[in-house]
C-alpha positions in Angstrom: -27.1 -30.5 24.7 -24.0 -32.1 26.3 -22.1 -28.9 26.8 -22.4 -25.2 25.9 -19.1 -24.8 24.2 -16.4 -27.2 22.8 -13.0 -25.5 22.6 -10.6 -27.3 20.3 -7.0 -26.8 21.6 -5.6 -26.6 25.1 -2.9 -24.0 24.4 -2.9 -20.7 26.2 -5.6 -19.3 24.0 -8.0 -22.2 24.4 -7.4 -22.3 28.1 -7.9 -18.5 28.5 -11.1 -18.7 26.6 -12.4 -21.7 28.6 -11.7 -19.9 31.9 -13.4 -16.7 30.7 -16.5 -18.7 29.7 -16.5 -20.8 32.9 -16.3 -17.6 35.1 -19.7 -16.6 33.6 -21.3 -20.0 34.3 -20.9 -21.5 30.8 -20.1 -25.2 30.6 -17.0 -25.9 28.6 -15.2 -28.9 27.2 -11.6 -28.4 26.0 -10.2 -31.1 23.7 -6.5 -31.4 22.9 -4.9 -34.0 20.6 -1.6 -34.0 22.5 -1.3 -36.2 25.6 0.9 -33.6 27.3 1.7 -29.9 26.9 4.3 -29.3 24.2 7.8 -28.7 25.4 8.7 -26.9 22.2 10.2 -23.4 22.7 7.7 -20.8 21.7 7.0 -17.2 22.7 9.2 -15.9 25.5 7.3 -12.8 26.6 3.9 -11.3 27.1 2.6 -7.8 26.4 1.1 -5.3 28.8 -2.5 -6.2 27.7 -1.9 -9.9 28.3 -0.4 -9.2 31.8 -3.3 -7.0 32.6 -5.8 -9.7 31.5 -4.1 -12.1 33.9 -4.1 -9.4 36.6 -7.8 -8.9 36.3 -8.2 -12.7 37.0 -5.9 -12.7 40.0 -3.0 -14.5 38.2 -0.4 -11.8 38.1 1.5 -12.9 41.2 2.4 -16.3 39.7 3.6 -14.7 36.5 5.7 -12.1 38.4 7.8 -14.7 40.1 8.6 -16.3 36.7 9.4 -12.9 35.2 12.0 -12.1 37.9 13.8 -15.4 37.2 13.8 -15.0 33.4 15.1 -11.4 33.7 18.1 -12.7 35.5 18.8 -15.1 32.6 18.3 -12.3 30.1 21.0 -10.1 31.6 23.8 -9.9 29.0 21.8 -11.7 26.3 20.9 -9.0 23.9 24.2 -7.1 23.9 24.3 -3.3 23.4 24.5 -2.6 27.1 25.4 0.8 28.6 28.6 1.0 30.7 28.5 -1.1 33.9 28.5 1.9 36.1 25.2 3.0 34.6 23.5 -0.2 35.6 21.6 -2.6 33.3 19.2 -1.2 30.8 15.6 -2.3 31.1 14.9 -4.1 27.8 11.7 -3.3 26.0 11.7 -6.0 23.3 13.2 -6.1 19.9 12.3 -5.3 16.3 13.8 -7.5 13.7 16.6 -8.4 16.1 17.4 -4.8 16.9 17.6 -4.5 20.6 18.0 -0.7 20.9 14.8 -0.1 22.9 15.0 1.2 26.4 12.0 1.3 28.9 13.9 3.8 31.1 13.8 6.5 28.4 10.0 6.5 28.0 7.8 9.6 28.7 5.6 8.2 31.4 3.2 11.2 31.0 2.0 9.6 27.8 -1.6 8.4 28.5 -0.9 5.1 26.8 1.9 4.4 29.2 -0.2 4.9 32.3 0.0 1.2 33.4 -0.1 -0.4 36.8 2.0 -3.3 38.2 1.1 -5.5 35.2 3.4 -3.4 33.0 6.4 -4.7 35.0 5.7 -8.4 34.2 6.6 -9.3 30.7 9.4 -12.0 30.6 7.0 -15.0 30.8 7.5 -18.0 28.5 4.5 -19.5 26.7 4.9 -22.8 28.5 4.5 -21.0 31.9 1.4 -19.2 30.6 0.0 -22.6 29.6 0.7 -24.0 33.0 -0.9 -21.1 34.9 -3.9 -20.9 32.7 -4.4 -24.6 32.8 -4.4 -24.7 36.6 -6.8 -21.7 36.7 -9.2 -23.2 34.2 -9.2 -26.6 36.0 -9.9 -24.8 39.3 -12.9 -23.1 37.7 -14.3 -26.5 36.7 -13.4 -26.6 33.0 -13.1 -30.2 31.7 -9.9 -30.7 29.7 -9.5 -34.0 27.7 -6.0 -34.6 26.4 -5.2 -37.2 23.8 -8.6 -36.5 22.1 -8.7 -35.2 18.6 -11.5 -33.3 16.8 -12.0 -35.2 13.5 -15.1 -33.6 12.2 -18.3 -31.7 13.1 -21.7 -30.9 11.7 -23.1 -27.4 12.5 -26.8 -26.5 12.3 -29.0 -23.6 13.5 -29.2 -24.9 17.1 -25.7 -26.3 17.7 -22.8 -28.3 16.6 -22.3 -32.1 16.7 -18.6 -32.7 17.2 -16.8 -35.9 16.4 -13.9 -36.8 18.7 -11.4 -39.6 18.4 -11.4 -41.9 20.3 -14.3 -40.8 22.5 -17.2 -40.5 20.0 -19.5 -37.4 19.5 -20.5 -34.5 21.7 -23.4 -32.1 21.1 -22.5 -28.5 21.9 -24.1 -25.1 21.4 -20.9 -23.7 19.9 -17.5 -24.7 18.7 -14.4 -22.6 18.9 -11.2 -23.5 17.1 -8.2 -22.6 19.1 -6.3 -25.4 17.4 -3.3 -23.6 15.9 -2.1 -22.4 12.5 -3.1 -25.6 10.8 -6.5 -25.6 12.4 -8.8 -28.5 11.6 -11.8 -26.4 12.7 -10.9 -23.6 10.3 -10.4 -26.0 7.4 -13.5 -28.1 8.0 -15.7 -25.0 8.5 -14.6 -23.5 5.2 -13.2 -20.2 6.5 -11.3 -18.1 3.8 -7.6 -17.7 4.8 -5.9 -15.3 2.5 -2.4 -13.9 2.9 1.2 -14.1 1.7 3.4 -17.0 1.0 6.5 -17.8 3.1 10.1 -16.8 2.0 12.1 -18.1 5.0 13.0 -21.3 6.7 13.3 -21.0 10.5 14.4 -23.5 13.2 14.1 -23.1 16.9 15.4 -25.7 19.3 16.9 -26.7 22.7 20.0 -28.7 22.0 23.3 -29.9 23.5 26.4 -28.4 21.8 29.8 -30.0 22.0 31.4 -26.6 21.4 28.9 -23.8 22.3 31.8 -21.3 22.5 31.9 -21.2 18.7 28.6 -19.4 18.6 28.2 -15.7 19.6 25.5 -15.0 22.2 22.3 -13.1 21.5 20.9 -12.0 18.1 23.3 -12.0 15.3 22.7 -11.0 11.6 25.0 -13.1 9.4 25.7 -13.1 5.6 23.0 -15.7 5.1 20.3 -15.0 7.7 19.9 -14.6 11.5 21.3 -16.6 14.4 20.1 -16.5 18.0 22.0 -18.2 20.7 20.6 -18.1 24.3 19.6 -16.8 26.8 19.3 -20.3 28.2 21.9 -22.9 27.5 21.4 -24.7 24.2 18.7 -22.5 22.9 19.2 -21.8 19.2 17.2 -20.1 16.5 18.2 -19.9 12.8 16.6 -18.0 9.9 17.6 -18.8 6.3 16.3 -16.8 3.3 17.1 -19.2 0.5 13.5 -20.7 0.4 10.7 -22.0 2.6 10.9 -25.6 3.9 10.0 -28.3 1.4 8.0 -30.2 3.9 6.8 -28.4 7.1 5.3 -31.6 8.5 8.4 -33.7 8.4 10.1 -34.4 11.8 13.0 -32.0 12.6 16.2 -34.1 12.7 19.5 -33.4 14.4 21.2 -33.5 11.0 18.8 -30.8 9.7 19.4 -28.6 12.7 23.1 -29.0 12.5 23.2 -28.1 8.8 21.1 -25.0 9.3 23.2 -23.9 12.4 26.5 -24.4 10.6 25.2 -22.6 7.5 23.9 -19.6 9.3 26.7 -19.3 11.8 29.6 -20.0 9.4 31.1 -22.4 12.0 31.6 -26.1 12.3 29.7 -26.2 15.6 28.4 -29.7 16.6 25.0 -30.6 18.0 25.1 -33.8 20.1 21.5 -34.1 21.2 18.1 -32.4 20.5 15.6 -31.9 23.4 12.9 -30.0 21.5 12.8 -28.6 18.0 10.4 -26.8 15.6 10.5 -25.6 12.1 8.7 -22.3 11.1 8.2 -19.9 8.2 6.8 -16.4 7.7 3.6 -17.6 6.1 1.2 -14.8 7.0 -2.6 -15.4 6.6 -5.8 -14.2 8.3 -9.3 -15.5 8.2 -11.6 -13.0 6.6 -14.1 -13.4 9.4 -13.7 -15.1 12.8 -17.3 -16.5 12.9 -19.3 -18.7 10.6 -22.6 -19.5 12.3 -22.0 -21.4 15.5 -18.3 -21.9 14.7 -15.7 -19.4 15.7 -11.9 -19.1 15.6 -9.3 -17.6 18.0 -5.6 -17.4 18.2 -3.4 -19.0 15.5 -6.5 -20.7 14.0 -7.6 -17.2 12.9 -4.2 -15.7 11.9 -0.7 -17.0 11.3 2.6 -15.1 10.9 6.2 -15.4 11.8 7.0 -15.7 15.5 9.3 -12.7 15.7 8.5 -10.4 18.6 6.3 -13.0 20.3 3.1 -11.3 19.0 1.1 -14.5 18.4 0.6 -15.6 22.0 -0.5 -12.1 23.0 -2.7 -11.6 19.9 -4.5 -14.9 20.8 -5.0 -14.0 24.5 -6.6 -10.7 23.3 -8.9 -12.7 21.1 -9.9 -15.0 24.0 -10.7 -12.2 26.5 -12.7 -10.3 23.8 -14.7 -13.4 22.8 -15.3 -15.0 26.1 -17.8 -12.6 27.6 -19.6 -12.0 24.3 -20.1 -15.7 23.7 -21.2 -16.2 27.3 -23.8 -13.4 27.0 -25.1 -14.9 23.7 -25.5 -18.3 25.3 -27.2 -16.9 28.4 -29.6 -14.8 26.3 -28.8 -11.3 27.5 -26.4 -10.2 24.7 -27.6 -7.7 22.1 -28.1 -9.2 18.7 -24.8 -7.9 17.2 -22.6 -8.4 20.2 -21.0 -11.6 19.0 -20.3 -10.2 15.6 -18.4 -7.3 17.3 -15.7 -9.9 18.1 -14.6 -10.0 14.4 -15.1 -6.2 14.1 -12.8 -5.4 17.0 -10.2 -8.1 16.7 -9.7 -8.5 12.9 -7.9 -5.1 12.5 -5.6 -6.0 15.4 -4.7 -9.2 13.7 -4.1 -7.5 10.4 -1.7 -5.1 12.1 0.3 -7.9 13.7 0.7 -9.6 10.3 2.1 -6.4 8.9 4.4 -5.9 11.9 5.9 -9.4 11.5 6.2 -9.0 7.7 8.2 -5.8 8.3 10.6 -7.6 10.7 11.3 -10.4 8.2 12.0 -7.7 5.6 14.5 -6.1 8.0 16.3 -9.3 8.6 17.3 -10.0 4.9 21.0 -10.6 4.6 21.8 -8.1 1.8 23.6 -4.8 1.7 20.4 -2.7 1.0 18.7 -4.2 4.1 21.8 -3.6 6.1 21.7 0.1 5.3 18.0 0.2 6.2 18.7 -1.5 9.5 21.2 1.2 10.4 18.5 3.9 9.8 15.9 2.0 11.8 18.4 1.6 14.6 19.1 5.3 14.6 15.4 6.1 14.7 14.9 3.6 17.6 17.6 5.5 19.5 15.6 8.8 19.4 13.1 9.6 22.1 10.1 9.5 19.8 11.4 6.4 18.0 12.0 4.6 21.2 8.5 5.5 22.4 6.8 4.5 19.1 8.4 1.0 19.0 7.9 0.3 22.7 4.2 1.3 22.5 3.7 -0.9 19.5 5.6 -4.0 20.8 4.1 -3.7 24.3 0.5 -3.4 22.9 -0.3 -0.4 25.0 -1.6 1.7 22.1 -4.2 -0.8 21.0 -7.8 0.4 21.3 -11.2 -0.1 19.7 -13.3 2.5 18.0 -16.3 2.3 20.3 -17.5 5.9 19.8 -18.4 8.1 22.8 -17.1 11.5 23.7 -14.7 10.7 26.5 -11.0 10.0 25.4 -10.9 6.8 27.5 -13.7 5.0 25.7 -12.4 2.1 23.7 -9.0 2.1 25.4 -7.4 -0.1 28.0 -8.8 0.7 31.5 -6.4 2.6 33.7 -5.6 0.5 36.7 -6.8 3.1 39.2 -5.3 3.1 42.7 -8.3 3.4 45.0 -8.5 5.1 48.4 -9.0 1.8 50.3 -5.6 0.6 49.0 -7.0 -1.7 46.3 -6.5 -1.4 42.6 -9.2 -1.6 39.9 -7.9 -5.0 38.7 -8.6 -6.4 42.2 -12.3 -6.0 41.6 -12.4 -7.8 38.2 -11.7 -11.4 39.3 -15.3 -12.7 38.7 -15.3 -11.9 35.0 -18.3 -9.5 35.1 -18.2 -5.9 33.8 -17.4 -3.3 36.4 -19.2 0.1 36.9 -17.2 2.3 39.1 -18.9 5.2 40.9 -16.1 7.6 41.8 -18.4 10.5 42.9 -20.9 8.9 45.4 -23.5 9.3 42.6 -26.9 7.9 43.6 -28.3 8.6 40.1 -25.5 6.4 38.5 -26.2 3.6 41.0 -29.9 3.7 40.4 -29.4 3.7 36.6 -27.2 0.6 36.7 -29.5 -1.5 39.0 -31.1 -3.4 36.2 -27.8 -4.8 35.0 -26.5 -6.1 38.4 -26.4 -9.7 37.1 -23.9 -8.7 34.4 -22.3 -5.6 35.8 -21.0 -5.3 39.3 -21.1 -1.9 41.0 -18.2 -0.5 42.9 -18.4 2.8 44.8 -14.9 4.1 45.5 -12.6 7.1 45.2 -9.4 7.4 43.2 -7.4 10.3 44.6 -5.0 10.2 41.6 -7.8 10.8 39.1 -10.0 13.6 40.3 -11.1 14.2 36.7 -13.0 11.0 36.6 -16.5 10.5 38.2 -17.5 7.2 36.6 -16.1 4.3 34.6 -17.8 1.3 32.9 -15.2 -1.4 32.3 -16.0 -4.3 29.9 -15.0 -7.8 31.1 -12.1 -7.6 28.5 -10.7 -4.6 30.3 -11.7 -1.9 27.7 -13.6 1.2 28.7 -17.2 1.2 27.5 -18.1 4.5 29.1 -16.4 7.2 31.2 -17.4 10.5 32.6 -15.9 13.6 34.1 -17.5 16.1 36.4 -19.4 17.9 33.6 -20.7 14.8 31.8 -24.3 13.7 32.0 -25.4 10.1 32.7 -27.6 9.6 29.7 -24.7 8.1 27.7 -24.3 5.5 30.5 -27.7 3.9 29.8 -26.8 3.8 26.1 -23.5 2.0 26.8 -25.1 -0.5 29.2 -27.8 -1.4 26.6 -25.2 -1.6 23.8 -22.8 -3.9 25.5 -25.0 -5.8 28.1 -28.5 -5.9 26.6 -31.7 -4.8 28.2 -31.9 -4.3 32.0 -33.4 -7.3 33.9 -36.6 -5.5 34.7 -37.3 -4.9 31.0 -36.0 -8.4 29.9 -38.5 -10.2 32.1 -41.2 -7.5 32.0 
């Protein structure tokens, strides 16, 4: 075997997955057909779970610096600001181009909104995520080969032989397709990919404009579609509802961009140069399973949808952190037999929700009178306290959880980022990619029970003054709570959780 895992695609999802695998000692080869990272404008923000995933790996500080810079650019972009005397409103994302959401009006007693410093880092462009994750993966020892294209593979019971151009074949234990919406891995492996057909043609580009003043700033609904101008100079986005593009693979030309921009804006604005451009639709599809034998999918390879709301990047990062530790455990032999299949079980419903969320936004952008009336109603709902909270929780991803069973309300949810008495935070103790068992009550029974899993689960004895109700917490490597206990809870359920997620204890495994 040349390598444990081949990851096809060096975008943020492939790089995140490669880093997660490498943290656990798995050998990884990432192959990417592009010679250099794409400069095309893509997602412009990250959700709370994505920021928390980066925080757990020690990457939040780099992202925070970028966030501060981008927020300055965003001031004045979306419109709908309160009076200057009131100060700038903290934007919380948009829904279908409606920017009425306000992070300052949230009820922070809501358990889903109990987030640490990661919740304050969200304006991070996809290109920056790719840079940060690429550097991290490289530092961990991941091999990344650019200018190398996966052209075929043969999978059998013991592994996958991967054909690469121009470098020949590689024998791997597993192959993961993180190679985008038109995934070669997905197509060659024969994954079903059902969904809905596209109805829009969208363009996004960075251009030079001879007369930028002719275009309004921000998001604008026009008689034929949507126009976005800014926040950076020359950034444009158009959405037309006449029909999907005739040929999605054709190069995007200056003439095509200018025709779309003039049509949607109703102006004679002139584009003089194109720096990057992409064409997109609202094609919405999802693989029926994310695994076929030794071949798996993550990110856009597993699900495609329109880009509105920047959900794709974050959905893919969630896939990567969920899959990484489960695949590593399977390779290393300690994983329970059904652990890898829980990847599809947990992530498929999240992907299905995102497809519906983006379909709803496209419907709300239609340029007809009936949709206009509906937009007014949705805007009114967003302006209410409950409506504001609903949309912010959905957009930010803080309400996502897995149904893991268990009696404690935290089980299956994102782990609260506890502030510990020694001044550290829970995320500070998660950098090595192992699960974390936190003893918050100096409990010798708990520590003795967990001893057999020390190679997979690190033990932390600490106190969290702000959470006197918690006595113990088992955190999976993906940041979700596998077990939690209050003062009155017994410890028998901890052994069940450890066996369920991390296999038999070492003494039993070798015994």
